[in-house]
GUGUVO-50715 format. One line per 8 residues: number of its first residue (from 1); for each residue z, x, y of C-alpha. Coordinates in steps of 0.001 Angstrom, whole numbers, padded with zeros to 6 digits, always signed. Example, Ala and Ser with C-alpha at 12.3 -4.5 7.8 and 13.67 -1.06 7.14 Angstrom:
<pts>
1 = +007800 +012300 -004500  +007140 +013670 -001060
</pts>
This chain:
<pts>
1 = +017339 -006718 -019792  +017734 -008740 -016608  +015656 -011806 -015822  +014157 -009825 -012939  +012871 -007113 -015273  +011577 -009706 -017715  +009403 -011185 -014994  +008180 -007747 -014003
9 = +009956 -007469 -010665  +012227 -004607 -009672  +015947 -005504 -009969  +016613 -004408 -006369  +014095 -007022 -005181  +016100 -009988 -006497  +016715 -012828 -005986  +013152 -014016 -006411
17 = +011833 -016707 -004077  +010210 -019922 -005233  +007072 -018954 -003286  +006195 -016159 -005751  +002436 -016036 -006368  +000972 -015201 -009767  -002732 -014411 -009933  -004167 -014848 -013448
25 = -006300 -012079 -014915  -008721 -014153 -016996  -011611 -013630 -014539  -010980 -009886 -014180  -010131 -006790 -016201  -006610 -005582 -015492  -004010 -003394 -017113  -002150 -000108 -017197
33 = -003733 +003313 -017303  -002810 +006911 -016589  -004336 +009303 -014084  -004229 +013106 -014396  -002515 +014459 -011288  -001085 +017882 -010540  -000700 +018754 -014206  +000872 +015449 -015289
41 = -000251 +011982 -016322  +000626 +009508 -013592  +001049 +005873 -014705  -001003 +003346 -012747  -002121 -000270 -012783  -005758 -001122 -012193  -007776 -004306 -011809  -011511 -004855 -011416
49 = -014064 -007668 -011642  -015484 -008424 -015096  -019051 -008676 -013905  -020455 -005773 -011935  -023689 -003851 -012040  -022936 -001053 -009583  -020106 +001268 -008581  -017324 -000821 -007098
57 = -015676 -000380 -003707  -012236 +001138 -004277  -008883 +000113 -002806  -005856 +002272 -003551  -002768 +000046 -003335  +000366 +001918 -002282  +003629 +000468 -003515  +006710 -000735 -001690
65 = +009994 +001060 -002413  +010235 -001095 -005554  +007406 +000744 -007293  +004415 -000809 -009024  +006230 -003975 -009981  +004719 -007417 -010442  +003980 -008096 -006762  +001936 -004899 -006369
73 = +000129 -005614 -009623  -000657 -009098 -008317  -002087 -007587 -005122  -004418 -005535 -007346  -005530 -008670 -009194  -006189 -010485 -005919  -008337 -007578 -004722  -010244 -007508 -008023
81 = -011132 -011170 -007490  -012602 -010093 -004139  -014864 -007563 -005902  -012800 -004370 -005603  -011583 -001789 -008058  -007899 -001802 -007101  -005535 +000910 -008346  -001780 +001164 -007805
89 = -000323 +004515 -008927  +003374 +004957 -009796  +004105 +007444 -007027  +007785 +007975 -007919  +007205 +008727 -011590  +008356 +012355 -011372  +011589 +011538 -009530  +012695 +008432 -011409
97 = +012231 +004732 -012114  +012872 +002090 -009413  +013894 -000321 -012186  +017055 +001736 -012700  +018477 +000565 -009354  +019882 -002845 -008545  +020247 -002536 -004760  +017990 -001297 -001991
105 = +020312 +001282 -000306  +020957 +003121 -003593  +017293 +002931 -004579  +016322 +004468 -001254  +018940 +007230 -001157  +018776 +008230 -004844  +015036 +007948 -005421  +012695 +007072 -002558
113 = +014002 +009687 -000112  +013441 +012409 -002725  +009681 +011845 -002989  +007768 +014370 -000823  +004927 +013069 +001342  +002773 +016067 +000407  +003127 +015242 -003288  +002218 +011599 -002643
121 = -000894 +012453 -000615  -002079 +014863 -003330  -001487 +012200 -005983  -003584 +009732 -003968  -006415 +012285 -003873  -006311 +012367 -007681  -006409 +008554 -007756  -009545 +008655 -005597
129 = -011137 +011206 -007952  -010210 +009117 -011000  -011733 +006022 -009400  -015009 +007852 -008759  -015161 +008749 -012473  -014220 +005266 -013653  -016603 +002834 -012023  -015630 +003272 -008382
137 = -017883 +004197 -005478  -016535 +007365 -003785  -018410 +006401 -000611  -016433 +003151 -000329  -012837 +004335 -000592  -010069 +002347 +001100  -006281 +002188 +001038  -003657 -000442 +001731
145 = +000102 -000244 +001412  +003249 -002248 +002013  +006528 -001150 +003612  +006987 +002411 +002254  +003320 +002250 +001294  +002349 +001060 +004766  +003650 +004304 +006248  +001849 +006274 +003530
153 = -001403 +004428 +004327  -001276 +005715 +007908  -000623 +009249 +006651  -003412 +009063 +004088  -005870 +007991 +006775  -005143 +011323 +008478  -005201 +013253 +005194  -008410 +012318 +003386
161 = -011679 +012732 +005332  -013507 +010667 +002675  -011423 +007568 +003373  -013392 +004743 +005010  -010660 +002279 +006012  -006915 +001701 +005807  -004644 -001315 +006234  -000935 -000649 +006716
169 = +001458 -003562 +006213  +004768 -003132 +008084  +004925 +000603 +007524  +007505 +002573 +009490  +005900 +004348 +012455  +008647 +006671 +013698  +011768 +008172 +012196  +013823 +011188 +011390
177 = +011819 +014193 +010258  +012895 +015755 +006957  +011516 +018387 +004592  +010067 +015598 +002432  +008796 +013606 +005434  +007881 +016130 +008135  +005554 +013750 +010001  +005396 +010043 +010714
185 = +002415 +007890 +011723  +003060 +008374 +015453  +002674 +012135 +014898  -000765 +011888 +013278  -002467 +009382 +015609  -004827 +012147 +016781  -005800 +013036 +013192  -007029 +009732 +011763
193 = -010224 +010067 +009719  -010645 +006341 +009135  -010094 +003116 +011079  -006598 +001739 +010496  -005381 -001840 +010819  -001605 -002163 +011183  +000073 -005501 +010410  +003620 -005949 +011731
201 = +006293 -008602 +012186  +007729 -009353 +015592  +011127 -010120 +013995  +011244 -006913 +011925  +014637 -005385 +012666  +013736 -002172 +010833  +010582 -001512 +012878  +011467 -002327 +016493
209 = +008646 -003534 +018720  +009145 -000589 +021072  +008099 +001750 +018239  +005023 -000404 +017648  +004180 -000089 +021340  +004725 +003678 +021204  +002264 +003853 +018309  -000268 +001762 +020219
217 = -000007 +004160 +023160  -000454 +007166 +020868  -003553 +005585 +019337  -005015 +004800 +022753  -004349 +008331 +023956  -006109 +009677 +020864  -009010 +007238 +021317  -008445 +006333 +017660
225 = -010272 +003508 +015956  -007231 +001443 +015103  -005754 -001977 +015747  -002195 -003243 +015452  -001503 -006955 +015001  +002033 -008267 +015495  +002982 -011664 +014081  +005683 -012973 +016450
233 = +007463 -015202 +013918  +007356 -012810 +010950  +009966 -010298 +009876  +009736 -007306 +007577  +007946 -007773 +004235  +006289 -010986 +005415  +003594 -010653 +002740  +006174 -010338 -000062
241 = +005791 -013849 -001476  +008514 -013163 -004064  +011163 -012531 -001377  +012891 -014785 +001184  +011185 -012715 +003919  +007811 -014262 +003044  +006043 -015842 +006014  +003069 -017666 +004547
249 = +001056 -018221 +007726  +001265 -014562 +008787  +000642 -013319 +005241  -002500 -015396 +004823  -003854 -014337 +008201  -003070 -010701 +007437  -004863 -010908 +004096  -008009 -012283 +005729
257 = -007851 -009618 +008430  -007522 -006947 +005752  -010575 -008196 +003876  -012562 -008361 +007115  -011468 -004811 +008011  -012551 -003508 +004620  -015849 -005365 +004898  -016512 -003960 +008382
265 = -015526 -000339 +007800  -015505 +000111 +004029  -018751 +002005 +003748  -022179 +001209 +002354  -023157 +000921 -001267  -024226 +004163 -002888
</pts>
């Protein structure tokens, strides 16, 4: 077993940065579970506050290409400390395990590209249903995602009419259309059911600023309730505190904007 796997991070995400954040779980309830979805049991990680006397607002956390590794689990713990039931489902579990890959290009070509968007969106619906049966408030359903999950967060905002708010962190906005990915966020700007906040890095070489501007124009044309914030000094994965791409100032601002977005649009208590 590699040192990366021992610390709970995907091998393809190494080397780990010294800025890695670890949120303790002593003030919350956190751990692994499984969620029935499309005839199978989907592994997931969930975290929630210890003390609560009412159904909790729900945030589905959508993974990066690295799966539900330690960073995504930590995001769930951070959200639990803010009063949310946070759930991160293993959305690649049918196709394979991200921990089997030691580099990003192979991980993407051999696993990530084989996961159909339609399957993912259906799985997220089952996560929402599970949350409603397990202490979550179905009227306060939100989603956030990072990188691969950022793109999925845009798509889910157009997919689920019950969703109240979405925050997409550096999710790809345009790209080649395939059988598994027939639409990208720019194609569904007219279909958003929920307000979406997009958080992007001005130095992100994988998501050029002209595509961000194209998305902004599509959202304006659709009169969509959405906002895109670009951090000029940040690159891709600027919230990934375990990677060299981490940009603390942008990450902290983005986190506060996300919480404010959820607070503003996340729905009223049942």
